[in-house]
N, C-alpha and C positions, 0 to 999 in steps of 0.2 A: 503493499499500499504505501502510495505517495503521500508524506505527511503533509505535504504543501497544499494538496488538493483536499485530503480528509476522505470521508468514506463516499462513496459513490451516490449522490443523492436522488437519483436516478430509479435505485433499486427501492422496492418498498416489499414488506414482510404481513404477513397474518397470519397469528394463532389462535384467536377467538373464533374458534369455527374449522374448519379443515385447511390445514399446513398450506399456505399458497404464497408465489413470490412475483414480482410485476418488476419490469423496467421500462420506464415512460409510460407506465400504463398499458404493456404489452406482457400478456402471463409468459413465466419462462415456465418449462417444463422442469418439476422436481424429483421426479425418479417414482420409485416404489417406494411402501409405508418404511423402510428401512431406514432408505435414503433420506424420507422425509422425517422421520424420526432422529436421526444425525441431525438435521437441518434445525429442528425445532429445539434441541439441546445446545446447540450451538448458540441459536437465537435467545434464549432465554439465560445465557449466562451475562447476557449485559455487554458483551465484547470483551470478555473475560478469557483467559486461554482454558481449554479444556485437554486433560491429558489424555492419551490415547485408552488407559485403565480407566482412568473416569468414563469414559466414553464407550466402552464395552460394557461397564457395570450398566451403564444408562440404556444401553438398549438390548445386553440379553441377560442381564443380571448374572446369577450363579450359573447359568443355562447356558452360557457362552460356547460354540463349538470351536474346535480346533481351527478353523479357519473364518474364524472372528476377526483376529487383528487384517487379515488380508481382506476381507469384505468390508472392514470400515475404509480402507484406506482406498479401495474403488470407491465406494461412495464419494468419500471427499475428493478424488479426482473427477468425478461426475459433476459434483455441486460446482467445484471449481470451475471446471468448464463451461456453466451454464451460467453462474453467477460472476465470473469474472477472476482474475488472480488477486485484485485489488482488494476485492472483499472477502474470500476465505484466504487465510495466509496459516501456513505453517510456523508456531514459534515455540521455543523450549522441546521441542519432542510433542507438541500436541498440536489444536487446531484454534484459531478463533475466527469470529464471523464479524466484521467489523460495519457498522449499518450506522446510517445518520438519524439524529436522534429523533425526526420523525418518520423515521422508517418501519418502525413496528408499530402495529395496530395496539396492542399490549401497553407499550411504553405510553402511547399517546395518551389511552385509557388512565392510566395511573397520571399521567402529568393534568388533565381534565380534573380527575377527583380532589389533586392535590390543591389545585386553583379554585375547587370548590367550596373545600376546606376553608381557605383562606378569605372566599366571599361570605361564607355562612359567620367566620368569625368578627368577619368587617360591617354583620349587620344587614346582608342584603342577601336573603332566603333564595329569592325568586331567580338571582345569577346563578347563585351556588345550585338549585334544581335543574337549570338550563345545562350546564356543565355536567352532571352528572348523568342529563338522559341523554347527552349525545354521549358519554362515555358508554354507557349502557348500550347506546344504538349499534356501537362495533360490533357488539355481538352479532354473531352468524352461526348460530346452534352450538353446538357440544365443541368445547375447544381441545385442539388436538385430534381431531375427530378420525378415528381409524388408525392411529398410530402405535404400533404395538411396544413393549418394553414395560420395566419399572418407572423408568422415570418418564415415560412421558402419562404412565398412569397417575402417577404423585403430582405431577404438576396439573394435569385436571382437575383434580382435586383441588388443588390450594387454587387454581383459578376460578373456579366453580366456587368456590369458599367466596373469594375476593368478590366476584358478581354477586353474591346472596349481602354479603355486607354491604358494599354499595346499592344494592335494592332496597335494602332497608334505610338507609340514610336517606334515599331518594323519598321512600314513603314517608317519613318524618317529616323531610319538607312539605312533604304535600299537607300534611295535616297541619305543620304549620301555617300555611298559605291557604288554610280553609278549605282544601280540597277533597275532605273527608266523605263525600258521598260519593265523587269518583274513584276514591281508594277502595274502597270495599270490595267491589268486587275482583281487584288483585289481589287484595291481599289474603280474599276468600280462597283463592286457587293457589297462591302461594303458600297458606298454611296447610293446604292439602296435601301438596308436594311435600312440604317441610313439616310434618306435625308435631315432630318434637321440639322444632325451634320455637322457644320462648318468646324470644322479640319479636317473631310476627303475630303469635298472639296477643301481644301487650296492644302492638298499633293496631290491630283488627277490633280488639275491644274497644281501642279509643273512637276508631273510627265509625263504629256502629253507634257508638254511646252521643258522638256529635251529630249523627244523624237522626237522632232520636228515635233511635231504637235500641232503647236500654235493656229490653228481656233477650235480645238475641246476644248483646255484649255479654250479661251475666252467662247466659246459655255457653259462649266459647269458653269461659273461665269452667262451668263445672264439667265440659265436655272434654277441655285441657286437664285438669285437675287427675278424673278418671283414667285417660290415656298415659298420663304418666305415673299413676300409682299401677296401672296393669303391665306395662310395659318395662317400667325401671324401677319401680317400688320407692318412688321419691314424692315429694310433695312439688306443686307449683315455686318457683322461684319466689325470692321478696318482691322483687318489681311488679309482678304478675298478679301477689297476694295483695300488694299494698293498693295498686289500681283496682282491682277487685273491690275493696272496701270503698276506695272514693266513689266508686259508681252507685254503691248501696247508699252511701251516703248523700248522691247528687252535688259531689264538692263542687262548687262555682269554679272552681279554678280549674276543672276538666273542659269547661264549657269553649266551643269552636272562637277560634282567634279573631280577630275583624278581619283578618284577609290581608292579601299582601299589600292594601294600602296601609294597614297597620306598620308593615316593617320597612316600607319604603318612603316614610314619612319624609327623609331627607332629600330623595330623589324627585319622587312625583308630586309636584307641587304644581294644582290647578290653575291657570289662568285663563278665564274665560272672559271676562269682561268686555262686552264691547267696545270700540274705541270711541274714546271720547271724542265730541265735538271740539273744532280748533274754535270755532266761535262762540264756544259757551259764554253768554251774558248774564249778569244781574243774579237775583237770586240770593244774595251776599249773607243774609240773616238767615235764610233757611240753610244753605251750607255750613254757617257756625253753627247755629241748633244741630241739624244732626252727625256733623264732623263731633259734635262735644259727646253724645249722644253713643255714635260707637266707638269713640275712647273707654264707655262705661265698660268694655270688656276687658281694661287691663286690670280691673278691678274685682276681679274672679265672680262676674256674673256674664251671664249669656245676655247681651242687649238686641231688642229687636225693636225696629222702626218701622211703622207702617204710613206709607206716603199715599195720601186721596186727594183725587180733584178730577174734573172733567176730563175728557178724550180729547189730546191734541193740546193740554195744558201745559205739557213738559215735564213730568213726572218721571218717566225713564230717562231722559237728557239729563235731569239733575241728580237722580239714583246714580247714574254711572259715573258723572263728575264726582260726585262725592265718594265713588267708591275708591275710583282713582286716585284721588286726597289720600285717603285712609289705607293703601297697598301698604305699606310699611308697618303699620300697627297690625298686620293679619300675611306673616312670613312664610305660613304653609300653605297659602293659595287662596284663590277668588273661586268661588261657583256662579255659575249665571243660567238661568232658564226663562224663557217666554212663556208662561203656564197658559198663554191663549184664552185669557177670563172670559173675553168678550165674544169667543167663538162659539157656534152652536153645540162644540163638543169639547168642552175645555181638557187641557193636558191631565193625565191619570198621573195621580202621585205617585204612583209605584212606578210607572214608566220613569218617571223624573229620577226616582229616588235610583233606580237601576242606571240610568246616566249619570248622576252622580257619583257614587260607587265605582263604576269604571273610569270616570275619572280621576278620581282618588287611588284608584292602581289597582283593584279588584278585577280579579278575570270574572267570565260570565260564570264559570261553572262554581264560583263561590256565591255569588248571588241566589238568594232563596227567591221563593216567589210570591209569597204574600205580604201584601202591605205591610203589615204589623212587623214581618219578620225584616224586612227591608230596612224601617224605619229604627228598628232596634240595634240593626247592623250600620247603618249609617252614623247614628250617635256613639256607638261603639268606637267607629272608624277616627270617628273624628276627637275622641277623648284624650286630651294632652297636647292636641293641635290647634294652632290658632288660627282659624278660616271665616272668611265673610262672605254669605251666600247672598246674592241679588237677586230675589223670587218676584220678577217683572209682569206685570199685567195679570194680577190673579184676582180669580172669581169671586171667592168668598176664604171666611177662616179656616170651614172645613177642609179645603183643597190645601191650605199653607201649613196646618199645626204638624202634619206628617214629615213637614220638610225641614223644621226650625234644627238648628242643632244642637240645642239643649245641653250645651257643654258651656263652662267656663272658659273664657277666654274667646269664645267664637261669635260673632255676630250675623244677624240675617236683617237686610234691609229689603222691604216689602212698597209693591207700588201697586195700585188697583182702583178702579173705580168708587169702588163702595170704602165709606169708614169701617176699618174692624174694630166695633167697638164690642165685640165680642171672642177677641184675641188678648188675653190674659195677660197682664204684663209688657202690652207693646204700648209703645211712645206713637201717638197719634199724631200726624202731621196734616193740615189739611193745603193744599197748593191751590190760590188763587190766580188769577190770571195778572199779566207781569204790570207793574207800572208803567206810564207814559214814556217816561226817562229809559227803563231798561226798554222797553219794546223797541224805542227809536235805535238806542245803541246796539241792538240786534239787526235791526234792518239795516242798519249803517254798514257792520261788519260783514255782512251778505253781499252788499250791493257796491260796496266799497264807498268810503268817505269823499272823494273829490265829487261824485254824483249826488249824494246826498247834502253836501255843505250848501251848494248852489239852487238846492231845490226844499227848503229844511221844512218849509210849510207843507208843500207837496206830501213828503215825507211823513209828517204828523197825521194829514189826513188819511197816507194807507194805512200805518196803523191802526189809528183810531178806526177805519171801516176793517180793520180785519178782528174788531174788538178785543185787541191787546192780547190776543190768545198764538201763543207760542208757533204754534205747528202751524197755523194760518198765516201768519208774518213770513215763517219761513218759508211757506211756497209761493208766497207773492213776491218774495225778495229773491228766491232762486229764479222765478221765472225773467223776472226785470234783469238779473244780472245775468242771464242766459240772452237775453236781447240788447243788444248795443245801442241798436238804434230807437231804443225807446227813453224817453226822458221820462222823469220820476213822477210828473203832472199826468202824462198817459195815463200810466196806471193807476192814477188819482183818480183821473176821470171816469176809469173802468169802473172802478168800485164804486165811485159817486152813482152810477147807474143801479147800483143794488145798495143803496142806503136806505131805504124805506125798510126791505125784507131784513138786511143786516142788523137796523135796528130791534126788529120784531124779534130776530133768532140770534138775539146779542148773547144770551146763555147758555151754558151746556153745550152740549153737541151740535146745536143750530148755527152756533158760531162756525164750528168749525165747516159744518156744511155749507156755509156761504162761502165762505174762500174756498172750497171744493168747486163751488160753482162756477167761482172765475177761472179755475182752470180748466174746467169741463167746457166753459164755454168760449173757451180759444182754440179747442181741439177741430182738426178737418173731420169732417164728416164720417170718414171710416175708421178714425181714431175713435172716435164718440163711440159711434157702434159697437166697435170692438169693446170698449169701456164697459159700455151695458151688458152686452151681451156675455161677456166673460166673467161677469159676477154672477149670473144666475147657477153655476152649479156649486154643488155643497161641498165639494170633495177638499181636502187642505190646500191643496195645489192643483195644476193642471200643466200636463205636458204639451208639446207645439203642435203633435198630432193631432190631440184631443182638442186644443184650442182651435184648429184651422179646421176641423169639423164644427165645433160651435158656429162661427163664423161665414160656414160654408165657403173658404177661400183655399189656395193652394199653401203648403206648410212655408215656402219661401215668402212669399206675399205677406202672410201671418207674421213671419217671425220679423219682420221691415217692422211692422204696426206695433209691435209688442216692447221691442225693443226701444221703438220712439216714446212707449207709455213709460217705460222704465225710466230712462233719460228723464221725463219730469216728473217721476215720484209718486205716479199713479197707479202702476203694481210694481212689484219688486220681482227679481231674479234669483228662485228659490236656488237652483243648480243651473246649470249648462242643460237649455231646452225646457228649462220649469221655471212655472210661474205663479205667482200670489199675492193677493191682495193683503193689504192692512186690513186690519178689522174695520175700521172708522170708512175706510174707503171702499171697501165691498159695501156695508151700508148704503152709504150716500150711492154707489153705483146701482145699484138695486132700484133704488127710489129713483134714478133717472129712468131706469129702464121701465119702471111702470109708468110712469109719466110718457117719456118719451117713444116706448115700443107697444104694438098694439098686442094683445093676448094672444091671438095667431103667431106673431113674429115671436115670443118669448117661446110658447110651445113648439116651435118648429126647430128653434136653437136644440132645446133640451132633447127633441126626439134625433135632432142629428148627432148629439152627441150619443145616446144611446145606441143609434144606428154603428158607430162608428165602435164601441165596445163590443157591440154582440159581432160586428162581422169580424173584428181582429180577434176575438176571445175564440168563435168559432174558426177562424185559420188556425190559430195555436190549437185548439182542440184535434182540428184531422191530422196537424202533424204528429200529436201522441197517440192520437187514438185512426190511424188513418183505414177507410172504407167501412167507420161507424154508421151506421142510419138514423143515428140520431139527430146529426144533423138536417137530414131531411126534412125533421118534423119541427125544424125552429122556423119563426116568423122570418118571413123576407126583409131585406135592408134595401133602404133606396142608397144609402151610400157604402160604398166598399171601405173596408178596413185595411190595416197595414198586413203585409206577408211576411213571414219569415221565412229566414233560409233552414234553419236549426230548429231541432228541441231546444237546444238552450238559449238560442235567443227569444222563440216562446215564451219560453219559461220564463225568462227574466223581463217579458214585458209584462206579463200578467202578474208575477210581484210586484214589480215597479208603481202598476195602475190600480192595484187589489184596494187601495185606499178612496179612490177616484170613483171607482166601476161600481164598486157596494155603496158608494154614496147617492151614485148616478139610479140605481135600482129603488134605493129607499125614494128618493125624490119621486120616481114612476109612480112609487105604489101610492104614495099620497096624494097623485093628482087622479087617481080614482076612474081611470079611461081606459078601456080595452086594450086599445092602441098600445103603448106606453106597456101598460101592465105586461102581456103577451109578451113583450120583446123583454121586457125585465124579467120574466120568470126564465126565460131561454137563456138568457146571458147568465142565471145562476147557474143551469143547466151545462152550457158552454165554460164555465168558469168553476166547476167543480173538484179543480186540483186545490184552490183558496181552501174549501171545505174539510178536506181528506189531509192536508198538510198540517192542520192544527194551529197555524199561523194566525189565519184569520177567520177561524172558526165563529168568533163572537159576534163580527160586524156580518161575518155572512148571515149568522142565525139569523141576526136582527132584520136583514132583510129579506129573509123568507118568511119570517113572523108577519112583518108589515103587509106582503102581498098576500098571506095566507086572509089576515085582516079584512082587507080590502077588496080582494076578489071575492069573499064569502060575503059581504056588505051589497055587492055589485051583481053579484048572481052571476059572478062568470066562471063557471065551472070547470073549465079547462086550464085556466090559469091556476085556479086553488086546488086542482088536483095535483097539476105539477109541481107546487108550491109545497102541498102535503108529503109526497114523495119526497122531498128533499128535506123536508123537516122531520120526519121518519127516520132517514136515513144520518141525520145530526143527533138526533135520540140515541140511534142504535148504536152510533158510533163512542157516545158517551155513555153508555153503559144502562140509558134509561128504557128498557126493552117494551115495558108495557105503553108508556107515553107512544113510543115508536109503531107499537102495533095497531094503536089507536091511530095515527096518522095512516100506517097503511090502508087500513079497510076504508078508511073516509077518502083517499086517495082514490082506491081502485072503484070503488062506488063514481064518486064524480067524474072518473075517466070512462065509465060504461054509459055515465050519460050524456057527454061530450063527444062519444064515440072519439075518445084518444088512444092508438095504440100505444104509445109512448109510454103514459100513465100508466096503462093496465097492465102492461106486460113488468115495469120495473116496479110495480105495487106488488104484484104477485112473487116476484123475486125477490121484495123486501119482507113480505109475510114469512114468506119459507126460511129468511134468515134468521129472522124472530122466534120462528117455533122451534129453530134447531140450539139457538140459547136457552129455549125453555124445556130441550130434552122433548119435544113431541115429534120424534124423529117421522114417524108415519107422515104425519101433517107439513111434515117441513117435506120430504120427498113430493107428496103429493103437489104441495104450492109450485116447487122447482120445477116440477112434470109440467105441469099446468103453464108457468110462465117458460120456458124452452119451446113449448108449443107456441105461444103467443110470439115470442119472437120468432121462430121460424117462419110463421104467416107472414111477421113485416119483411124479412128479409133480414133481419138485425144480425149480422155473423157476430159482431162484438156483445149483445146482446145473449146469444144463444151460447156463446162462451163461457159469458157470467153465469148463465145457469146451468150449466155443465159442471161449472167448478164448485156451484154449492148443492147440487144434486150430488156429487161425490162424496161433501160430506156425511149429506144423509144416508147413502148407500154404507158407508163405513159403520156407522152407528149402529145400520142394523145387520150388519156382517157379511153384506154383499161386496168384499175387499175386492173381487176380482174387476167388476163393474166400475166401482170407484177409482181404480187406477186406469183402466180403458179410459173414463170420463174425463180425466185430468190428462190424459197424454192427447185426447181430442182438443182439451182447450189450447194447450199449448201449441201443438200444433196449428190449430184457428189465428192464434196470435201470431206464431212466427209467419205464417203464410201471409198475413194481413200488415206486416212490419210494424206492429202495435210496440209502444213506449214501455209506458209503468204499468199498465194493465197486463203484459207479460208476464211483469212482475207477481201478478196476481195469480197467473195461472201456475206458475212455477210454483207460489207459497201453496197453491190447493196439492200440485204434485209432491210437494215435500210433504204434507201432511198424509196424504196416502200410502207414500214410500215408508212412512216411519209407523204407518199401523200395520205393514204387510211384513214389516222388520227387516226391509231393504233398506237400511243406516244408511250406510253408505251412498248410494243414488240420492237418498232425501237429503243429507248433508250439501250434495253438489247442487241440486234445485233449489235449495233455500240460501245458499252462498252465493249463487249468481241472484234470485232476487233480491240479497240485500242490497248489493250493488245498483240494482236497479232502482230501488225505490230510495237509496241515498242520493243518487245523481238527480232524481224527481223532486227534490226537499219532500218525502212526504214522510213525515216522521212518524204519523202514527203506524203506519204500514212497516217502518224499520223496528219499532216497538212490537209489534207483532211477531214479525220474522226470528227477530233474536228471541223471542218466546217459544218459536218454534223450534229454534235451533237446542234450546236448552233441554226440550222436549226429547228430541233427536238423540244428543246423548245420553239423558236419563235414561231411556230404552236400551242404550249400548253398555250403561254402567261406567258412562265416563263421568263420574261424580263432578269433578273439579271442573271439568269443562261446560259441565250444565249449569253449577254454580255461577262461572264468571256470564254465562249469557242470560242468564234469570237475573240475576244483578243489574246486568246493562239495561235489558227489558225493563227492570221494575223503576229505574231513573225516565224512562222516555213516557211509558204507560201511566205514572203517575202523573206524569204532567198531560198528557195528552188521550189517554184511553179510558178513562174512567174509574170508580171504583171497582166494578164488579172484573175487570182484566186487570186491574191492579193485584185483587186478591188471587187469579190464578197464578200470578207470577208468582208470588208470594209462597203458593203450595205448592209448584215447581220448585222454588228453591229451597224451602224446605225438605222436600223430598233428596234433592241434592245432597244437602249439606247432611241429611241421616246417612246418606249412602257412605261418606267417609270420616261418620262417627261421632259428627257434630249434633247430636241427637236434641240435648236441649235447646240450641238455638233453633234447630228445626222445629221443633216444636213454639217455641216465640214466634215464627213465622206464620204457623199454621194457626195459633190464638188469634192474631192479626186479619189471618184471611178469613177465620170465621167467623169472626165480628163482624166483617163487611158482608160476606153472604148472608148472615143472619139477619141484619138490618135491611138486606134489599129483597128477603125472602127467598134464595136462589136454591135451587137444588143442590148444588154443590155441597152447600154446606154439611150434608150429611157425609159424604166422601171424607170431607177434612175431619169431622167428629171419629170417624174411624181411623184417622192417620192417627188421631192424637192417642188415641186408644190404644190401638195396634200396637204404636212404635214406642211406648211407653218408657221412659229413661228412670234412670236411678234416682228416687228422692231428694232432690238438693233445691234448695231454698234457692229461689232466684227473683 
């Protein structure tokens, strides 16, 4: 080796799996197992020389043949030829392999682990966990796989022990970072593989306890104590026993930590305040008052100030200015949110808390679901920190209360149109219009001193006409500043034309309206029409393509109009190609539409939007479900929608437009007209991916409910029938089977009355699915057979596949397994032939169930694994959870307890969120079976007791099965 150049950095080696070598990313042939054993022995000596005697012992031990030395030299010669003479050298009668510092995967993993230890010691567990995860990611199966010899065997054990130790450390960090729910699955599997490793049992108990599963945590201890007594004749270690006692006592110190935000307070400092305006003017008394109030946080109290006033009076501008001035008093960060208090749907506190917690450094997995849990975690995360929260545009005190830090040293600054007299402890400030001097100063700063000085009286006339309202002054002055050919007198005369109206409407929102009227009156006709019509949809914002539909224009011309309106601050650009109104401007624009547009024109605008959504959603549906006859039953549209090139593109559009699309459905339902209602319900049929994904299920259900009510009032049987089918599906997904069956019965009757094959066939299919859940298997088979006939009469191959898939479930329960497997094979063949998207996943899911029942477990695993990938790509969280549940049952049937428990844990996380209580209880039942399979019977019984409570409350027949499990699998009487 040339000492000047050092080891060949192009050479890389791997021992954390099969022993391999590369030069410049090209594989090197390393020879026979014995030759690779020699290579491993040299690699793991870290460049130190190994004598021939040591290497003979390493490769053959005490059974070395007489030809061993010759074989050793032959192996060394071949390795030197493959690796290069500079890499493998002969020294002092032995051999040494010189490798660059980053040339061996295990050496790199050790360095990462050492860096992780330093990061953890420095108080950065997030970084430490990332480093350990990277180190563990270097493993590629069994280390030194397939190598003979005592040295390889000893090193395998050492490397595996190192991996387990690092994994335990990484799991400790998971718990430090409040990722306890996610850690349960991995810890369950690892404790099954290493049943006598007590540190894993400790971590599992703690993860379960922090996940609210105390009985299971105590069950783990009881199972461990019994196992240690049976296998080793010893008691659990002191650490395990102490943890057991602390869990029994519900020690508060065991509670989940605040999450990564709590550990990274030095690193994660949110700075969310909007930019303060450069021309902020006046309000000196209010600035002093609010600033003094915020400094109260220095005195060990949590300061809350609530700023109230009419719209446009400058509440947000003042609050942002004061917050920026006080930033130094809150070194740990500043949070900001627009609570949309004047919208039809104000921001939900739980959504705001989720955003705040992420801004404070917590991962999504560490954020709980409920409002109460999020609020508690938020307050815990802020404990010991100095953070200012600016809660802008609040609806009422109830919306604000969960968002208050509640921690000494923190402060909250609130703006709202209402005085929050019911917000205990808040310092209330009422903000009035500006004084004439302040108003003139603001106007001058925007327009320019030179123009105002020469026309002072005209400027005073302008600000007076604006009612001294800051928003009105800012809009008027900005218009004048953008028009260099106007004099101040020109603007004053324009405002004077409205003097009578401004005098009458000088209080409250009417002063803002008068100022908007000035801007509106200066618009070109097409701009004014766009301003009016785009205010009509109820969605939080609108895309460029949807806006083009509302205006009945091409996207290019629409964009020109909208950007012009953005320039004069009449609308906002929420994101590229997306636009929204300020709440006051939307209200004003709608009043303009009521005044300046006919009823017919307003209806046509919303009708075009509905057409656009329906046509585009139908295109997306067709890409996902090619050849589906559902599309042939949808209402025709006069306007074409978007065309998508790929399923991914269509899915992205559907989810990005979900809120606007579903708001359009509710608007159509409130109109009570047959035409819009028909297209609205068909839009929901075309957008069913939103329902089954679980993300927008609540808003989707609100639209369905609105259509059911309005269509029923109007005796629109076809619309009501289709809406009730969807409502029944929603109830079934959430486990409300009685309500689902009620809707299915009603929808079938309505479908018959309306002579609607779509409603009739899907109502039959739905009733069959509900009968299956109720264990009415003959009834289930009859419904699905009738549904199958109805789908075939309609030529609906997708529907035929769905009915066959569901029929197979009844056939399985009735013992006709051959027919069930044959049915699922037909389903998959139909879907593959049609080129179906995630519905193919449904077919594979059904086939996986059938194959599981017939003990063809390997084939079932293949089917369900493919289905899982399809559902993940299609963002179908519900079906992901159900497929994981089915994989757990496959592994259960094969006696693969560890794999079954792991999949059941993953399913449980998802189904608790989107699957309803009944499916959650099923997952708990399977998890209990898996746990019992590898001896954790007490934890298993805790799962079954939880499941039994759910099934009993629901009146489900599965309760009897769980009772038998508890009785039949009774474990030793251990107090838990």
